[in-house]
C-alpha positions in Angstrom: 0.0 0.0 0.0 2.9 2.4 0.7 4.1 2.2 -3.0 0.5 2.8 -4.2 0.2 5.8 -1.9 3.5 7.2 -3.2 2.3 6.8 -6.8 -1.1 8.3 -5.9 0.6 11.4 -4.4 2.4 12.0 -7.7 -0.8 11.6 -9.6 -3.3 13.4 -7.4 -1.2 16.3 -6.1 -1.2 17.7 -9.6 -5.0 18.2 -9.4 -6.3 21.5 -8.0 -8.4 20.9 -4.9 -6.7 17.7 -3.7 -5.6 18.4 -0.1 -4.0 15.1 0.9 -3.5 11.3 0.5 -3.8 8.6 3.1 -4.4 4.9 3.7 -7.2 3.3 5.5 -8.7 -0.3 5.6 -6.9 -1.4 2.4 -8.2 1.7 0.6 -6.7 5.0 -0.4 -8.1 8.1 1.2 -8.0 11.2 -0.9 -8.9 14.4 0.9 -10.5 16.9 -1.4 -12.0 20.5 -1.1 -15.4 19.8 -2.7 -17.8 17.0 -3.4 -18.0 18.2 -7.0 -14.3 17.4 -7.4 -14.6 14.0 -5.8 -17.3 13.0 -8.4 -14.9 13.7 -11.3 -12.0 11.5 -10.0 -11.5 7.8 -10.5 -13.1 5.2 -8.1 -9.8 3.3 -7.9 -6.1 3.8 -8.4 -3.9 0.9 -9.5 -6.6 -1.5 -8.5 -7.1 0.0 -5.0 -10.5 1.5 -4.1 -10.6 5.1 -3.1 -12.6 6.9 -0.4 -12.9 10.6 -1.0 -13.1 12.7 2.1 -14.4 16.3 1.7 -12.3 18.6 4.0 -12.6 22.0 2.4 -9.3 23.9 2.1 -6.7 22.8 4.5 -4.5 25.7 5.7 -1.5 25.8 8.0 -2.1 28.0 11.0 0.8 29.8 12.7 3.0 29.4 9.7 4.2 31.9 7.1 1.7 32.9 4.4 
């Protein structure tokens, strides 16, 4: 799963609105800003099912802007 996650980062981080990638219960978790974005993305990546979690925009607090 770690190699699939690494490949998913390279693929999904190029898409505006993708906030993060994780692993859970033998599935990828892709954190996205909107439900609309999630409906346009694939249901699986390299044969691994994907759960889309709508988070809105994730921002770092206390850091430099």
